[in-house]
C-alpha positions in Angstrom: 0.2 -0.2 0.0 1.6 3.4 -0.9 2.1 6.0 1.7 -0.4 8.5 0.3 -3.0 5.9 0.7 -2.1 4.4 3.8 -2.4 8.2 5.4 -5.7 8.7 3.2 -7.1 5.8 5.2 -6.2 7.0 8.6 -7.9 10.1 7.6 -11.1 8.5 7.3 -10.7 6.7 10.1 -10.5 10.1 12.2 -13.2 11.4 10.4 -15.7 8.9 10.8 -17.5 10.0 7.8 -17.4 13.4 8.1 -15.3 16.3 6.2 -11.6 16.4 7.3 -8.5 17.9 6.2 -5.6 16.0 7.8 -2.0 17.5 7.8 0.3 14.9 8.1 4.1 15.2 8.3 6.1 13.8 5.2 9.0 15.9 4.9 12.5 14.8 6.2 13.5 13.5 9.6 14.7 15.9 11.8 18.5 16.6 12.0 20.2 14.4 14.6 22.4 15.5 17.1 20.7 19.3 17.3 18.5 18.5 20.6 15.5 19.9 19.0 12.9 20.0 15.9 14.9 20.9 12.6 14.6 24.3 11.8 14.4 26.0 7.7 18.0 26.6 6.6 18.6 29.9 4.6 19.3 30.0 1.1 16.5 27.7 -0.2 14.5 28.7 -3.4 11.5 31.2 -2.7 8.8 28.8 -3.5 10.0 26.8 -0.8 10.5 29.4 1.8 7.2 31.0 1.2 4.7 29.0 0.7 1.6 30.2 -1.5 -1.7 31.1 1.2 -3.4 28.0 -0.4 -0.7 25.4 0.1 0.3 23.2 2.8 3.1 24.2 5.0 7.0 22.8 4.1 6.6 19.0 5.2 3.1 18.6 5.3 0.6 16.8 3.0 -3.0 17.9 3.1 -5.5 15.3 2.4 -8.7 16.2 1.2 -11.7 13.7 2.1 -12.1 12.4 -1.8 -8.7 11.0 -1.2 -10.0 7.6 -0.5 -13.4 5.9 0.0 -14.3 5.9 3.5 -16.3 3.1 5.1 -19.5 4.1 7.0 -18.8 5.1 10.4 -19.7 2.5 13.4 -23.1 2.9 14.8 -21.8 3.8 18.3 -19.9 7.0 16.6 -22.7 8.5 15.0 -23.9 11.7 16.5 -24.8 14.8 15.8 -22.5 17.4 14.3 -20.8 19.8 16.6 -22.1 18.5 19.8 -18.7 16.6 20.9 -20.5 13.9 22.6 -23.7 12.1 22.9 -26.5 10.4 25.2 -29.0 8.2 23.7 -31.9 8.8 26.0 -33.9 6.1 24.6 -31.0 3.4 25.1 -33.4 1.1 26.8 -36.4 2.0 24.8 -38.0 3.1 27.9 -38.0 6.8 27.3 -41.7 8.2 28.1 -41.5 10.6 24.6 -40.9 7.1 22.5 -43.9 5.1 24.0 -46.5 7.6 23.2 -48.4 8.3 20.2 -47.9 12.1 19.5 -50.5 12.1 16.9 -53.2 11.3 19.3 -52.6 14.5 21.3 -56.0 16.0 22.7 -56.6 19.4 20.8 -58.9 20.9 24.1 -56.1 20.4 26.7 -53.2 20.8 24.5 -49.9 20.3 26.5 -51.5 19.2 30.0 -53.0 16.5 28.0 -49.5 15.2 26.8 -47.8 15.5 30.2 -50.5 13.6 32.0 -49.8 11.0 29.3 -46.1 11.4 30.1 -46.5 10.7 33.5 -47.9 7.3 33.0 -44.8 6.2 31.3 -42.3 7.5 33.5 -40.0 5.4 36.2 -40.2 6.6 39.6 -37.4 4.3 41.0 -33.5 4.0 40.7 -32.2 0.6 40.1 -28.9 -0.5 41.7 -27.1 -3.4 39.9 -24.4 -4.9 41.5 -22.2 -7.1 39.1 -20.2 -9.9 40.9 -17.4 -11.9 39.2 -17.4 -15.5 40.1 -14.4 -16.4 42.7 -11.4 -18.1 41.3 -12.0 -21.7 40.0 -10.1 -25.0 39.0 -9.2 -23.6 35.2 -7.9 -27.3 34.4 -11.5 -28.6 34.4 -12.0 -30.5 31.3 -16.0 -29.9 31.6 -17.8 -27.0 33.2 -19.2 -29.2 36.1 -15.1 -29.8 36.4 -14.5 -26.1 37.2 -15.5 -25.8 40.3 -14.3 -23.1 42.8 -10.9 -23.7 44.7 -10.4 -23.3 48.2 -9.2 -20.0 48.0 -12.1 -19.1 45.7 -14.4 -20.3 48.3 -12.7 -17.6 50.8 -13.1 -15.0 48.5 -17.0 -15.7 47.9 -17.2 -15.6 51.4 -15.6 -12.0 51.7 -17.8 -11.0 48.9 -21.1 -12.0 50.7 -19.6 -10.2 54.0 -19.1 -7.2 52.1 -22.5 -7.0 50.2 -24.3 -7.6 53.8 -22.0 -5.1 55.5 -23.9 -2.4 53.2 -27.2 -2.8 55.0 -29.1 -2.5 51.7 -32.4 -4.7 51.2 -31.3 -6.8 47.9 -34.3 -7.9 46.1 -32.9 -10.8 44.4 -29.8 -12.6 42.9 -29.4 -13.5 39.3 -26.8 -15.8 38.5 -25.2 -17.7 35.7 -25.9 -21.0 35.5 -22.3 -22.0 34.9 -20.8 -23.9 38.0 -18.3 -21.3 39.1 -20.9 -18.4 39.3 -23.3 -21.1 40.7 -21.1 -22.0 43.5 -20.4 -18.3 44.1 -23.8 -17.7 44.6 -24.4 -20.2 46.9 -21.7 -19.0 49.4 -23.0 -15.2 48.8 -26.4 -15.9 49.5 -25.5 -17.5 52.9 -25.1 -13.9 54.1 -28.3 -12.6 52.5 -30.9 -14.8 54.0 -34.3 -14.6 52.2 -33.0 -13.1 49.0 -34.5 -14.9 46.2 -32.1 -16.6 43.7 -32.7 -16.8 39.8 -30.3 -19.0 37.3 -30.2 -17.9 33.7 -28.2 -19.1 31.0 -28.1 -15.7 29.3 -25.6 -14.6 32.0 -22.9 -17.7 30.8 -19.6 -16.4 29.9 -18.7 -16.1 26.2 -17.1 -13.5 23.6 -19.3 -10.5 23.5 -17.6 -8.8 20.4 -14.4 -8.7 18.9 -12.2 -6.6 21.0 -10.5 -3.3 19.9 -7.4 -3.4 19.7 -7.1 -7.1 19.5 -4.9 -9.1 21.6 -2.9 -12.1 20.7 -3.4 -14.6 23.9 -7.2 -14.7 23.0 -8.8 -15.2 19.7 -11.9 -17.0 19.5 -13.3 -18.1 16.4 -15.6 -16.0 14.3 -18.8 -17.8 15.3 -18.3 -17.7 18.8 -18.6 -14.1 18.6 -21.7 -14.5 16.4 -23.4 -16.8 19.0 -22.0 -15.5 22.4 -22.4 -12.0 21.2 -26.4 -12.2 20.5 -26.8 -13.9 24.0 -24.7 -11.3 25.8 -26.4 -8.6 24.2 -29.7 -10.3 24.8 -28.6 -10.3 28.7 -27.8 -6.7 28.5 -31.4 -5.7 27.0 -33.2 -8.0 29.4 -31.6 -6.8 32.9 -30.2 -3.5 32.5 -32.7 -1.0 31.9 -34.5 1.9 34.1 -37.0 0.5 36.5 -40.6 -0.3 35.6 -43.1 2.2 35.8 -45.1 0.0 38.7 -42.0 0.0 40.6 -42.3 2.5 43.5 -39.3 2.0 45.6 -35.5 1.9 44.7 -34.3 -1.6 44.2 -31.0 -3.1 44.6 -30.1 -6.3 42.5 -27.1 -8.7 42.8 -26.0 -10.3 39.1 -23.4 -13.0 39.6 -21.5 -13.9 36.4 -18.2 -13.3 34.5 -15.7 -10.9 33.4 -16.3 -10.7 29.8 -20.0 -10.2 30.4 -19.5 -7.9 33.3 -17.2 -5.7 31.1 -19.6 -5.3 27.8 -22.3 -4.5 30.1 -20.3 -1.5 31.7 -19.4 -0.5 28.1 -23.0 -0.7 26.9 -24.7 0.7 29.9 -22.2 3.8 29.9 -22.5 3.9 25.9 -18.9 3.6 25.4 -17.5 1.8 22.3 -18.3 -1.9 23.3 -15.3 -3.0 21.3 -13.4 -1.6 24.3 -14.5 -4.3 26.7 -11.1 -5.9 27.1 -9.5 -2.8 28.2 -10.7 -3.7 31.6 -9.7 -6.0 34.0 -11.9 -7.6 37.0 -10.7 -9.5 39.9 -12.3 -12.7 41.0 -15.3 -11.8 43.7 -15.0 -8.1 42.6 -18.3 -5.7 43.0 -19.1 -3.4 40.1 -21.8 -1.0 40.8 -24.2 0.7 38.3 -26.8 3.1 39.1 -30.0 3.6 36.6 -31.8 6.6 37.4 -35.6 7.0 36.5 -34.7 9.5 33.6 -32.5 6.5 32.0 -29.0 8.3 32.9 -26.7 5.6 34.0 -23.6 6.1 36.6 -20.7 3.5 37.4 -20.1 3.7 41.5 -17.7 1.2 41.4 -15.8 -0.9 38.9 -14.1 -4.4 39.9 -14.0 -3.3 43.2 -12.0 -5.9 45.7 -10.8 -3.5 48.4 -12.5 -5.3 51.1 -10.0 -8.5 50.6 -6.7 -8.7 51.9 -3.9 -8.5 49.4 -3.3 -12.3 49.5 -6.7 -13.3 48.7 -6.8 -11.4 45.6 -6.6 -13.0 42.2 -7.5 -12.5 38.5 -8.1 -16.1 36.8 
């Protein structure tokens, strides 16, 4: 690939589909031994020393947007021009304005009727989501049933359960992955939270949510695994991560015991960060991640992978 073509493609990636002129250095390398940037030398030709107003400065190449055919921008970076940032208020498809038919607006009462209808769809409570990564387990197990918690893993689960109990919150439920290591972690944690109902689900099982960016060399699942696991993990996000139901009157506190890949993907999706960045985070065994979903749909991350309640010699990341 030619240098000009490579630079043009780089401009496309930066532009994300918008009009962009990129100034890219293509001149000679700075002279060595001077300790700083190379300076223009006297005695050069007038054309080189005094560039026309429309020309690029010496050593720079202007790339117009037509220099290459830019692919369409990924969905997560499509945003209104000039905003500098974008929050999709209807990310969970529960935004009141999106749930009513504005064409049926009452002509006599006008805005009062609209406000009344909106109130019927507005959430009133806040949801607190506690995402727990399972404890350390036997990674040499051949099948899932053989990948049980190690003795240290059981200690970690006890510490996580004690930490959750110490918060003094009235937890509503524990939803957990049906995989062995998550199930055993849940059983230990639940001893510290008597009376809290438990629900097992296959949606939260570990998997490959989406191809990470940047890629890593030590973990390369087959493309079909992203296709199969990705749809399931996205379904888990849509099923469990959303603002409170309109019928919910009080704030809720819910625990989800699952896996590192699932948790990291959920965090990216909930915060509307590029989901391809999930592998840029790391989570310890038995760690606690706390998401808050407000009635207006705003999401906040209180803690990510907290294990500060564990002694240093009990912390692992397997």
